PQR file of N, CA, C, O and H, with PARSE charges and radii, in Angstrom:
ATOM      1  N   UNK A   1     -51.578 -93.531  64.093 -0.4000 1.5000
ATOM      2  CA  UNK A   1     -52.966 -93.904  63.833 -0.0000 2.0000
ATOM      3  C   UNK A   1     -53.062 -94.500  62.434  0.5500 1.7000
ATOM      4  O   UNK A   1     -52.517 -93.958  61.473 -0.5500 1.4000
ATOM      5  N   UNK A   2     -53.753 -95.606  62.340 -0.4000 1.5000
ATOM      6  CA  UNK A   2     -53.931 -96.250  61.049 -0.0000 2.0000
ATOM      7  C   UNK A   2     -55.184 -95.752  60.348  0.5500 1.7000
ATOM      8  O   UNK A   2     -56.102 -95.223  60.974 -0.5500 1.4000
ATOM      9  H   UNK A   2     -54.196 -96.047  63.120  0.4000 1.0000
ATOM     10  N   UNK A   3     -55.197 -95.930  59.070 -0.4000 1.5000
ATOM     11  CA  UNK A   3     -56.379 -95.546  58.295 -0.0000 2.0000
ATOM     12  C   UNK A   3     -57.428 -96.643  58.395  0.5500 1.7000
ATOM     13  O   UNK A   3     -57.094 -97.817  58.551 -0.5500 1.4000
ATOM     14  H   UNK A   3     -54.451 -96.360  58.561  0.4000 1.0000
ATOM     15  N   UNK A   4     -58.685 -96.262  58.304 -0.4000 1.5000
ATOM     16  CA  UNK A   4     -59.770 -97.234  58.313 -0.0000 2.0000
ATOM     17  C   UNK A   4     -59.933 -97.815  56.918  0.5500 1.7000
ATOM     18  O   UNK A   4     -59.700 -97.145  55.911 -0.5500 1.4000
ATOM     19  H   UNK A   4     -58.956 -95.308  58.177  0.4000 1.0000
ATOM     20  N   UNK A   5     -60.338 -99.074  56.886 -0.4000 1.5000
ATOM     21  CA  UNK A   5     -60.580 -99.732  55.603 -0.0000 2.0000
ATOM     22  C   UNK A   5     -61.915 -99.268  55.028  0.5500 1.7000
ATOM     23  O   UNK A   5     -62.839 -98.914  55.760 -0.5500 1.4000
ATOM     24  H   UNK A   5     -60.528 -99.617  57.704  0.4000 1.0000
ATOM     25  N   UNK A   6     -61.988 -99.280  53.733 -0.4000 1.5000
ATOM     26  CA  UNK A   6     -63.259 -98.955  53.100 -0.0000 2.0000
ATOM     27  C   UNK A   6     -64.233-100.108  53.316  0.5500 1.7000
ATOM     28  O   UNK A   6     -63.820-101.207  53.687 -0.5500 1.4000
ATOM     29  H   UNK A   6     -61.237 -99.567  53.138  0.4000 1.0000
ATOM     30  N   UNK A   7     -65.506 -99.869  53.092 -0.4000 1.5000
ATOM     31  CA  UNK A   7     -66.503-100.914  53.313 -0.0000 2.0000
ATOM     32  C   UNK A   7     -66.275-102.087  52.355  0.5500 1.7000
ATOM     33  O   UNK A   7     -66.544-103.236  52.705 -0.5500 1.4000
ATOM     34  H   UNK A   7     -65.841 -98.976  52.791  0.4000 1.0000
ATOM     35  N   UNK A   8     -65.789-101.806  51.172 -0.4000 1.5000
ATOM     36  CA  UNK A   8     -65.504-102.862  50.202 -0.0000 2.0000
ATOM     37  C   UNK A   8     -64.354-103.746  50.697  0.5500 1.7000
ATOM     38  O   UNK A   8     -64.404-104.969  50.564 -0.5500 1.4000
ATOM     39  H   UNK A   8     -65.570-100.873  50.887  0.4000 1.0000
ATOM     40  N   UNK A   9     -63.323-103.122  51.266 -0.4000 1.5000
ATOM     41  CA  UNK A   9     -62.182-103.870  51.792 -0.0000 2.0000
ATOM     42  C   UNK A   9     -62.582-104.688  53.014  0.5500 1.7000
ATOM     43  O   UNK A   9     -62.099-105.805  53.197 -0.5500 1.4000
ATOM     44  H   UNK A   9     -63.283-102.128  51.373  0.4000 1.0000
ATOM     45  N   UNK A  10     -63.445-104.151  53.838 -0.4000 1.5000
ATOM     46  CA  UNK A  10     -63.919-104.873  55.023 -0.0000 2.0000
ATOM     47  C   UNK A  10     -64.694-106.115  54.598  0.5500 1.7000
ATOM     48  O   UNK A  10     -64.501-107.190  55.166 -0.5500 1.4000
ATOM     49  H   UNK A  10     -63.837-103.243  53.689  0.4000 1.0000
ATOM     50  N   UNK A  11     -65.559-105.978  53.618 -0.4000 1.5000
ATOM     51  CA  UNK A  11     -66.336-107.106  53.117 -0.0000 2.0000
ATOM     52  C   UNK A  11     -65.423-108.185  52.551  0.5500 1.7000
ATOM     53  O   UNK A  11     -65.626-109.372  52.803 -0.5500 1.4000
ATOM     54  H   UNK A  11     -65.716-105.105  53.157  0.4000 1.0000
ATOM     55  N   UNK A  12     -64.426-107.774  51.793 -0.4000 1.5000
ATOM     56  CA  UNK A  12     -63.491-108.729  51.205 -0.0000 2.0000
ATOM     57  C   UNK A  12     -62.714-109.453  52.296  0.5500 1.7000
ATOM     58  O   UNK A  12     -62.514-110.664  52.206 -0.5500 1.4000
ATOM     59  H   UNK A  12     -64.261-106.809  51.588  0.4000 1.0000
ATOM     60  N   UNK A  13     -62.276-108.740  53.313 -0.4000 1.5000
ATOM     61  CA  UNK A  13     -61.519-109.328  54.415 -0.0000 2.0000
ATOM     62  C   UNK A  13     -62.374-110.328  55.180  0.5500 1.7000
ATOM     63  O   UNK A  13     -61.885-111.393  55.557 -0.5500 1.4000
ATOM     64  H   UNK A  13     -62.439-107.756  53.386  0.4000 1.0000
ATOM     65  N   UNK A  14     -63.630-110.009  55.413 -0.4000 1.5000
ATOM     66  CA  UNK A  14     -64.533-110.923  56.124 -0.0000 2.0000
ATOM     67  C   UNK A  14     -64.780-112.188  55.326  0.5500 1.7000
ATOM     68  O   UNK A  14     -64.833-113.276  55.899 -0.5500 1.4000
ATOM     69  H   UNK A  14     -64.027-109.144  55.107  0.4000 1.0000
ATOM     70  N   UNK A  15     -64.932-112.067  54.016 -0.4000 1.5000
ATOM     71  CA  UNK A  15     -65.137-113.249  53.170 -0.0000 2.0000
ATOM     72  C   UNK A  15     -63.908-114.153  53.196  0.5500 1.7000
ATOM     73  O   UNK A  15     -64.035-115.376  53.265 -0.5500 1.4000
ATOM     74  H   UNK A  15     -64.889-111.182  53.551  0.4000 1.0000
ATOM     75  N   UNK A  16     -62.743-113.564  53.142 -0.4000 1.5000
ATOM     76  CA  UNK A  16     -61.508-114.348  53.183 -0.0000 2.0000
ATOM     77  C   UNK A  16     -61.384-115.058  54.532  0.5500 1.7000
ATOM     78  O   UNK A  16     -61.009-116.230  54.586 -0.5500 1.4000
ATOM     79  H   UNK A  16     -62.641-112.571  53.086  0.4000 1.0000
ATOM     80  N   UNK A  17     -61.694-114.361  55.602 -0.4000 1.5000
ATOM     81  CA  UNK A  17     -61.619-114.958  56.935 -0.0000 2.0000
ATOM     82  C   UNK A  17     -62.613-116.107  57.075  0.5500 1.7000
ATOM     83  O   UNK A  17     -62.296-117.130  57.682 -0.5500 1.4000
ATOM     84  H   UNK A  17     -61.999-113.410  55.558  0.4000 1.0000
ATOM     85  N   UNK A  18     -63.789-115.951  56.528 -0.4000 1.5000
ATOM     86  CA  UNK A  18     -64.795-117.003  56.582 -0.0000 2.0000
ATOM     87  C   UNK A  18     -64.332-118.232  55.805  0.5500 1.7000
ATOM     88  O   UNK A  18     -64.489-119.361  56.271 -0.5500 1.4000
ATOM     89  H   UNK A  18     -64.047-115.121  56.034  0.4000 1.0000
ATOM     90  N   UNK A  19     -63.766-118.015  54.632 -0.4000 1.5000
ATOM     91  CA  UNK A  19     -63.265-119.132  53.829 -0.0000 2.0000
ATOM     92  C   UNK A  19     -62.105-119.821  54.534  0.5500 1.7000
ATOM     93  O   UNK A  19     -61.987-121.045  54.481 -0.5500 1.4000
ATOM     94  H   UNK A  19     -63.638-117.099  54.254  0.4000 1.0000
ATOM     95  N   UNK A  20     -61.257-119.057  55.184 -0.4000 1.5000
ATOM     96  CA  UNK A  20     -60.102-119.623  55.894 -0.0000 2.0000
ATOM     97  C   UNK A  20     -60.565-120.557  57.003  0.5500 1.7000
ATOM     98  O   UNK A  20     -59.946-121.597  57.229 -0.5500 1.4000
ATOM     99  H   UNK A  20     -61.352-118.063  55.227  0.4000 1.0000
ATOM    100  N   UNK A  21     -61.636-120.205  57.695 -0.4000 1.5000
ATOM    101  CA  UNK A  21     -62.171-121.055  58.761 -0.0000 2.0000
ATOM    102  C   UNK A  21     -62.618-122.394  58.189  0.5500 1.7000
ATOM    103  O   UNK A  21     -62.338-123.442  58.771 -0.5500 1.4000
ATOM    104  H   UNK A  21     -62.139-119.360  57.512  0.4000 1.0000
ATOM    105  N   UNK A  22     -63.309-122.367  57.057 -0.4000 1.5000
ATOM    106  CA  UNK A  22     -63.785-123.603  56.434 -0.0000 2.0000
ATOM    107  C   UNK A  22     -62.619-124.477  55.990  0.5500 1.7000
ATOM    108  O   UNK A  22     -62.656-125.697  56.152 -0.5500 1.4000
ATOM    109  H   UNK A  22     -63.537-121.516  56.585  0.4000 1.0000
ATOM    110  N   UNK A  23     -61.594-123.859  55.434 -0.4000 1.5000
ATOM    111  CA  UNK A  23     -60.426-124.608  54.981 -0.0000 2.0000
ATOM    112  C   UNK A  23     -59.729-125.266  56.166  0.5500 1.7000
ATOM    113  O   UNK A  23     -59.321-126.425  56.079 -0.5500 1.4000
ATOM    114  H   UNK A  23     -61.565-122.868  55.302  0.4000 1.0000
ATOM    115  N   UNK A  24     -59.589-124.541  57.268 -0.4000 1.5000
ATOM    116  CA  UNK A  24     -58.944-125.098  58.456 -0.0000 2.0000
ATOM    117  C   UNK A  24     -59.745-126.262  59.019  0.5500 1.7000
ATOM    118  O   UNK A  24     -59.162-127.246  59.472 -0.5500 1.4000
ATOM    119  H   UNK A  24     -59.920-123.600  57.339  0.4000 1.0000
ATOM    120  N   UNK A  25     -61.057-126.169  58.999 -0.4000 1.5000
ATOM    121  CA  UNK A  25     -61.885-127.280  59.474 -0.0000 2.0000
ATOM    122  C   UNK A  25     -61.732-128.496  58.578  0.5500 1.7000
ATOM    123  O   UNK A  25     -61.655-129.622  59.068 -0.5500 1.4000
ATOM    124  H   UNK A  25     -61.531-125.369  58.630  0.4000 1.0000
ATOM    125  N   UNK A  26     -61.688-128.279  57.269 -0.4000 1.5000
ATOM    126  CA  UNK A  26     -61.526-129.389  56.327 -0.0000 2.0000
ATOM    127  C   UNK A  26     -60.171-130.066  56.517  0.5500 1.7000
ATOM    128  O   UNK A  26     -60.087-131.294  56.490 -0.5500 1.4000
ATOM    129  H   UNK A  26     -61.750-127.364  56.871  0.4000 1.0000
ATOM    130  N   UNK A  27     -59.126-129.292  56.704 -0.4000 1.5000
ATOM    131  CA  UNK A  27     -57.793-129.857  56.943 -0.0000 2.0000
ATOM    132  C   UNK A  27     -57.782-130.631  58.254  0.5500 1.7000
ATOM    133  O   UNK A  27     -57.156-131.686  58.350 -0.5500 1.4000
ATOM    134  H   UNK A  27     -59.194-128.294  56.725  0.4000 1.0000
ATOM    135  N   UNK A  28     -58.469-130.111  59.256 -0.4000 1.5000
ATOM    136  CA  UNK A  28     -58.558-130.807  60.540 -0.0000 2.0000
ATOM    137  C   UNK A  28     -59.227-132.162  60.403  0.5500 1.7000
ATOM    138  O   UNK A  28     -58.791-133.132  61.024 -0.5500 1.4000
ATOM    139  H   UNK A  28     -58.977-129.254  59.177  0.4000 1.0000
ATOM    140  N   UNK A  29     -60.270-132.243  59.605 -0.4000 1.5000
ATOM    141  CA  UNK A  29     -60.933-133.527  59.373 -0.0000 2.0000
ATOM    142  C   UNK A  29     -59.996-134.502  58.676  0.5500 1.7000
ATOM    143  O   UNK A  29     -59.972-135.689  59.001 -0.5500 1.4000
ATOM    144  H   UNK A  29     -60.624-131.456  59.101  0.4000 1.0000
ATOM    145  N   UNK A  30     -59.240-134.009  57.734 -0.4000 1.5000
ATOM    146  CA  UNK A  30     -58.315-134.868  57.007 -0.0000 2.0000
ATOM    147  C   UNK A  30     -57.235-135.410  57.937  0.5500 1.7000
ATOM    148  O   UNK A  30     -56.805-136.554  57.790 -0.5500 1.4000
ATOM    149  H   UNK A  30     -59.260-133.045  57.470  0.4000 1.0000
ATOM    150  N   UNK A  31     -56.803-134.606  58.881 -0.4000 1.5000
ATOM    151  CA  UNK A  31     -55.770-135.030  59.821 -0.0000 2.0000
ATOM    152  C   UNK A  31     -56.272-136.062  60.818  0.5500 1.7000
ATOM    153  O   UNK A  31     -55.462-136.723  61.468 -0.5500 1.4000
ATOM    154  H   UNK A  31     -57.153-133.677  59.001  0.4000 1.0000
ATOM    155  N   UNK A  32     -57.575-136.219  60.956 -0.4000 1.5000
ATOM    156  CA  UNK A  32     -58.136-137.174  61.910 -0.0000 2.0000
ATOM    157  C   UNK A  32     -57.975-138.624  61.472  0.5500 1.7000
ATOM    158  O   UNK A  32     -58.128-139.528  62.294 -0.5500 1.4000
ATOM    159  H   UNK A  32     -58.233-135.682  60.428  0.4000 1.0000
ATOM    160  N   UNK A  33     -57.673-138.868  60.209 -0.4000 1.5000
ATOM    161  CA  UNK A  33     -57.500-140.240  59.746 -0.0000 2.0000
ATOM    162  C   UNK A  33     -56.222-140.805  60.348  0.5500 1.7000
ATOM    163  O   UNK A  33     -55.146-140.222  60.218 -0.5500 1.4000
ATOM    164  H   UNK A  33     -57.549-138.134  59.542  0.4000 1.0000
ATOM    165  N   UNK A  34     -56.357-141.931  60.999 -0.4000 1.5000
ATOM    166  CA  UNK A  34     -55.232-142.513  61.743 -0.0000 2.0000
ATOM    167  C   UNK A  34     -54.087-142.919  60.825  0.5500 1.7000
ATOM    168  O   UNK A  34     -52.945-143.018  61.275 -0.5500 1.4000
ATOM    169  H   UNK A  34     -57.232-142.405  61.105  0.4000 1.0000
ATOM    170  N   UNK A  35     -54.365-143.153  59.571 -0.4000 1.5000
ATOM    171  CA  UNK A  35     -53.323-143.582  58.648 -0.0000 2.0000
ATOM    172  C   UNK A  35     -52.225-142.531  58.502  0.5500 1.7000
ATOM    173  O   UNK A  35     -51.093-142.861  58.149 -0.5500 1.4000
ATOM    174  H   UNK A  35     -55.293-143.073  59.206  0.4000 1.0000
ATOM    175  N   UNK A  36     -52.556-141.262  58.775 -0.4000 1.5000
ATOM    176  CA  UNK A  36     -51.582-140.188  58.641 -0.0000 2.0000
ATOM    177  C   UNK A  36     -50.994-139.757  59.987  0.5500 1.7000
ATOM    178  O   UNK A  36     -50.191-138.826  60.032 -0.5500 1.4000
ATOM    179  H   UNK A  36     -53.476-140.994  59.062  0.4000 1.0000
ATOM    180  N   UNK A  37     -51.375-140.411  61.071 -0.4000 1.5000
ATOM    181  CA  UNK A  37     -50.911-139.976  62.387 -0.0000 2.0000
ATOM    182  C   UNK A  37     -49.573-140.579  62.783  0.5500 1.7000
ATOM    183  O   UNK A  37     -48.938-140.115  63.730 -0.5500 1.4000
ATOM    184  H   UNK A  37     -52.028-141.168  61.035  0.4000 1.0000
ATOM    185  N   UNK A  38     -49.146-141.594  62.076 -0.4000 1.5000
ATOM    186  CA  UNK A  38     -47.857-142.197  62.372 -0.0000 2.0000
ATOM    187  C   UNK A  38     -46.912-141.983  61.200  0.5500 1.7000
ATOM    188  O   UNK A  38     -47.141-141.140  60.332 -0.5500 1.4000
ATOM    189  H   UNK A  38     -49.661-141.971  61.306  0.4000 1.0000
ATOM    190  N   UNK A  39     -45.868-142.753  61.200 -0.4000 1.5000
ATOM    191  CA  UNK A  39     -44.896-142.690  60.109 -0.0000 2.0000
ATOM    192  C   UNK A  39     -45.401-143.582  58.977  0.5500 1.7000
ATOM    193  O   UNK A  39     -45.753-144.739  59.207 -0.5500 1.4000
ATOM    194  H   UNK A  39     -45.682-143.438  61.904  0.4000 1.0000
ATOM    195  N   UNK A  40     -45.438-143.059  57.780 -0.4000 1.5000
ATOM    196  CA  UNK A  40     -45.867-143.834  56.618 -0.0000 2.0000
ATOM    197  C   UNK A  40     -44.652-144.633  56.135  0.5500 1.7000
ATOM    198  O   UNK A  40     -43.604-144.054  55.853 -0.5500 1.4000
ATOM    199  H   UNK A  40     -45.152-142.119  57.593  0.4000 1.0000
ATOM    200  N   UNK A  41     -44.789-145.955  56.040 -0.4000 1.5000
ATOM    201  CA  UNK A  41     -43.654-146.769  55.602 -0.0000 2.0000
ATOM    202  C   UNK A  41     -43.186-146.384  54.192  0.5500 1.7000
ATOM    203  O   UNK A  41     -43.978-145.954  53.353 -0.5500 1.4000
ATOM    204  H   UNK A  41     -45.641-146.425  56.270  0.4000 1.0000
ATOM    205  N   UNK A  42     -41.916-146.544  53.963 -0.4000 1.5000
ATOM    206  CA  UNK A  42     -41.328-146.170  52.682 -0.0000 2.0000
ATOM    207  C   UNK A  42     -41.919-146.991  51.535  0.5500 1.7000
ATOM    208  O   UNK A  42     -41.952-146.533  50.392 -0.5500 1.4000
ATOM    209  H   UNK A  42     -41.272-146.893  54.644  0.4000 1.0000
ATOM    210  N   UNK A  43     -42.384-148.197  51.839 -0.4000 1.5000
ATOM    211  CA  UNK A  43     -43.016-149.038  50.812 -0.0000 2.0000
ATOM    212  C   UNK A  43     -44.259-148.374  50.226  0.5500 1.7000
ATOM    213  O   UNK A  43     -44.584-148.569  49.055 -0.5500 1.4000
ATOM    214  H   UNK A  43     -42.358-148.569  52.767  0.4000 1.0000
ATOM    215  N   UNK A  44     -44.948-147.587  51.051 -0.4000 1.5000
ATOM    216  CA  UNK A  44     -46.199-146.960  50.630 -0.0000 2.0000
ATOM    217  C   UNK A  44     -45.988-145.612  49.942  0.5500 1.7000
ATOM    218  O   UNK A  44     -46.957-144.963  49.549 -0.5500 1.4000
ATOM    219  H   UNK A  44     -44.683-147.428  52.002  0.4000 1.0000
ATOM    220  N   UNK A  45     -44.766-145.196  49.796 -0.4000 1.5000
ATOM    221  CA  UNK A  45     -44.470-143.887  49.199 -0.0000 2.0000
ATOM    222  C   UNK A  45     -45.167-143.679  47.859  0.5500 1.7000
ATOM    223  O   UNK A  45     -45.715-142.600  47.632 -0.5500 1.4000
ATOM    224  H   UNK A  45     -43.978-145.724  50.115  0.4000 1.0000
ATOM    225  N   UNK A  46     -45.172-144.676  46.951 -0.4000 1.5000
ATOM    226  CA  UNK A  46     -45.860-144.453  45.665 -0.0000 2.0000
ATOM    227  C   UNK A  46     -47.376-144.282  45.804  0.5500 1.7000
ATOM    228  O   UNK A  46     -48.023-143.751  44.901 -0.5500 1.4000
ATOM    229  H   UNK A  46     -44.727-145.553  47.136  0.4000 1.0000
ATOM    230  N   UNK A  47     -47.932-144.718  46.906 -0.4000 1.5000
ATOM    231  CA  UNK A  47     -49.384-144.681  47.084 -0.0000 2.0000
ATOM    232  C   UNK A  47     -49.885-143.519  47.930  0.5500 1.7000
ATOM    233  O   UNK A  47     -51.094-143.365  48.106 -0.5500 1.4000
ATOM    234  H   UNK A  47     -47.406-145.148  47.639  0.4000 1.0000
ATOM    235  N   UNK A  48     -48.985-142.703  48.453 -0.4000 1.5000
ATOM    236  CA  UNK A  48     -49.387-141.643  49.387 -0.0000 2.0000
ATOM    237  C   UNK A  48     -50.378-140.681  48.740  0.5500 1.7000
ATOM    238  O   UNK A  48     -51.356-140.294  49.380 -0.5500 1.4000
ATOM    239  H   UNK A  48     -48.004-142.828  48.310  0.4000 1.0000
ATOM    240  N   UNK A  49     -50.152-140.287  47.495 -0.4000 1.5000
ATOM    241  CA  UNK A  49     -51.085-139.371  46.829 -0.0000 2.0000
ATOM    242  C   UNK A  49     -52.485-139.964  46.739  0.5500 1.7000
ATOM    243  O   UNK A  49     -53.478-139.269  46.959 -0.5500 1.4000
ATOM    244  H   UNK A  49     -49.358-140.602  46.975  0.4000 1.0000
ATOM    245  N   UNK A  50     -52.558-141.239  46.419 -0.4000 1.5000
ATOM    246  CA  UNK A  50     -53.866-141.895  46.324 -0.0000 2.0000
ATOM    247  C   UNK A  50     -54.514-142.031  47.697  0.5500 1.7000
ATOM    248  O   UNK A  50     -55.734-141.922  47.822 -0.5500 1.4000
ATOM    249  H   UNK A  50     -51.752-141.804  46.241  0.4000 1.0000
ATOM    250  N   UNK A  51     -53.710-142.267  48.722 -0.4000 1.5000
ATOM    251  CA  UNK A  51     -54.244-142.359  50.081 -0.0000 2.0000
ATOM    252  C   UNK A  51     -54.857-141.032  50.502  0.5500 1.7000
ATOM    253  O   UNK A  51     -55.943-140.997  51.082 -0.5500 1.4000
ATOM    254  H   UNK A  51     -52.719-142.355  48.621  0.4000 1.0000
ATOM    255  N   UNK A  52     -54.165-139.950  50.212 -0.4000 1.5000
ATOM    256  CA  UNK A  52     -54.695-138.625  50.546 -0.0000 2.0000
ATOM    257  C   UNK A  52     -55.966-138.348  49.764  0.5500 1.7000
ATOM    258  O   UNK A  52     -56.920-137.793  50.308 -0.5500 1.4000
ATOM    259  H   UNK A  52     -53.284-139.978  49.742  0.4000 1.0000
ATOM    260  N   UNK A  53     -55.990-138.728  48.496 -0.4000 1.5000
ATOM    261  CA  UNK A  53     -57.170-138.518  47.657 -0.0000 2.0000
ATOM    262  C   UNK A  53     -58.383-139.252  48.221  0.5500 1.7000
ATOM    263  O   UNK A  53     -59.479-138.695  48.281 -0.5500 1.4000
ATOM    264  H   UNK A  53     -55.215-139.179  48.053  0.4000 1.0000
ATOM    265  N   UNK A  54     -58.184-140.500  48.634 -0.4000 1.5000
ATOM    266  CA  UNK A  54     -59.297-141.283  49.193 -0.0000 2.0000
ATOM    267  C   UNK A  54     -59.793-140.675  50.494  0.5500 1.7000
ATOM    268  O   UNK A  54     -60.999-140.558  50.707 -0.5500 1.4000
ATOM    269  H   UNK A  54     -57.294-140.953  48.586  0.4000 1.0000
ATOM    270  N   UNK A  55     -58.869-140.287  51.366 -0.4000 1.5000
ATOM    271  CA  UNK A  55     -59.271-139.676  52.646 -0.0000 2.0000
ATOM    272  C   UNK A  55     -59.989-138.348  52.422  0.5500 1.7000
ATOM    273  O   UNK A  55     -60.957-138.041  53.118 -0.5500 1.4000
ATOM    274  H   UNK A  55     -57.889-140.383  51.193  0.4000 1.0000
ATOM    275  N   UNK A  56     -59.521-137.562  51.456 -0.4000 1.5000
ATOM    276  CA  UNK A  56     -60.184-136.292  51.142 -0.0000 2.0000
ATOM    277  C   UNK A  56     -61.585-136.540  50.588  0.5500 1.7000
ATOM    278  O   UNK A  56     -62.520-135.807  50.912 -0.5500 1.4000
ATOM    279  H   UNK A  56     -58.735-137.811  50.891  0.4000 1.0000
ATOM    280  N   UNK A  57     -61.735-137.570  49.753 -0.4000 1.5000
ATOM    281  CA  UNK A  57     -63.060-137.901  49.220 -0.0000 2.0000
ATOM    282  C   UNK A  57     -63.994-138.322  50.349  0.5500 1.7000
ATOM    283  O   UNK A  57     -65.166-137.945  50.362 -0.5500 1.4000
ATOM    284  H   UNK A  57     -60.976-138.166  49.490  0.4000 1.0000
ATOM    285  N   UNK A  58     -63.478-139.099  51.294 -0.4000 1.5000
ATOM    286  CA  UNK A  58     -64.307-139.503  52.436 -0.0000 2.0000
ATOM    287  C   UNK A  58     -64.700-138.303  53.291  0.5500 1.7000
ATOM    288  O   UNK A  58     -65.810-138.255  53.821 -0.5500 1.4000
ATOM    289  H   UNK A  58     -62.526-139.405  51.284  0.4000 1.0000
ATOM    290  N   UNK A  59     -63.809-137.348  53.426 -0.4000 1.5000
ATOM    291  CA  UNK A  59     -64.136-136.118  54.165 -0.0000 2.0000
ATOM    292  C   UNK A  59     -65.254-135.349  53.458  0.5500 1.7000
ATOM    293  O   UNK A  59     -66.138-134.785  54.102 -0.5500 1.4000
ATOM    294  H   UNK A  59     -62.907-137.387  52.996  0.4000 1.0000
ATOM    295  N   UNK A  60     -65.200-135.336  52.138 -0.4000 1.5000
ATOM    296  CA  UNK A  60     -66.232-134.630  51.383 -0.0000 2.0000
ATOM    297  C   UNK A  60     -67.597-135.298  51.510  0.5500 1.7000
ATOM    298  O   UNK A  60     -68.624-134.632  51.383 -0.5500 1.4000
ATOM    299  H   UNK A  60     -64.482-135.794  51.615  0.4000 1.0000
ATOM    300  N   UNK A  61     -67.619-136.607  51.760 -0.4000 1.5000
ATOM    301  CA  UNK A  61     -68.887-137.322  51.929 -0.0000 2.0000
ATOM    302  C   UNK A  61     -69.426-137.185  53.344  0.5500 1.7000
ATOM    303  O   UNK A  61     -70.568-137.556  53.612 -0.5500 1.4000
ATOM    304  H   UNK A  61     -66.784-137.148  51.863  0.4000 1.0000
ATOM    305  N   UNK A  62     -68.621-136.658  54.244 -0.4000 1.5000
ATOM    306  CA  UNK A  62     -69.019-136.483  55.633 -0.0000 2.0000
ATOM    307  C   UNK A  62     -70.047-135.341  55.737  0.5500 1.7000
ATOM    308  O   UNK A  62     -70.373-134.682  54.750 -0.5500 1.4000
ATOM    309  H   UNK A  62     -67.693-136.356  54.027  0.4000 1.0000
ATOM    310  N   UNK A  63     -70.528-135.138  56.928 -0.4000 1.5000
ATOM    311  CA  UNK A  63     -71.494-134.054  57.154 -0.0000 2.0000
ATOM    312  C   UNK A  63     -70.896-132.697  56.829  0.5500 1.7000
ATOM    313  O   UNK A  63     -69.689-132.568  56.624 -0.5500 1.4000
ATOM    314  H   UNK A  63     -70.263-135.673  57.730  0.4000 1.0000
ATOM    315  N   UNK A  64     -71.744-131.700  56.784 -0.4000 1.5000
ATOM    316  CA  UNK A  64     -71.302-130.339  56.476 -0.0000 2.0000
ATOM    317  C   UNK A  64     -70.259-129.849  57.478  0.5500 1.7000
ATOM    318  O   UNK A  64     -70.234-130.281  58.631 -0.5500 1.4000
ATOM    319  H   UNK A  64     -72.724-131.805  56.949  0.4000 1.0000
ATOM    320  N   UNK A  65     -69.402-128.941  57.019 -0.4000 1.5000
ATOM    321  CA  UNK A  65     -68.399-128.338  57.901 -0.0000 2.0000
ATOM    322  C   UNK A  65     -69.030-127.312  58.828  0.5500 1.7000
ATOM    323  O   UNK A  65     -68.609-127.155  59.974 -0.5500 1.4000
ATOM    324  H   UNK A  65     -69.422-128.590  56.083  0.4000 1.0000
ATOM    325  N   UNK A  66     -70.037-126.619  58.328 -0.4000 1.5000
ATOM    326  CA  UNK A  66     -70.678-125.542  59.082 -0.0000 2.0000
ATOM    327  C   UNK A  66     -72.123-125.921  59.327  0.5500 1.7000
ATOM    328  O   UNK A  66     -72.809-126.418  58.434 -0.5500 1.4000
ATOM    329  H   UNK A  66     -70.379-126.746  57.397  0.4000 1.0000
ATOM    330  N   UNK A  67     -72.582-125.682  60.550 -0.4000 1.5000
ATOM    331  CA  UNK A  67     -73.973-126.010  60.879 -0.0000 2.0000
ATOM    332  C   UNK A  67     -74.846-124.802  60.760  0.5500 1.7000
ATOM    333  O   UNK A  67     -76.051-124.885  60.999 -0.5500 1.4000
ATOM    334  H   UNK A  67     -72.025-125.278  61.276  0.4000 1.0000
TER
END
């Protein structure tokens, strides 16, 4: 038999789980950009960080993650 968590630990666990859901949704939106769905050519290697930054900024301008 396991011990029960204290109410403080339960609250902390729920907050972490809630944040994890939001992070997973945000990552899912980022993965929807077609530019990342194929193989990125080696020529674009120096620009990959900037490409991710732009796509992440566009995701942030999108509608809310949670309704």
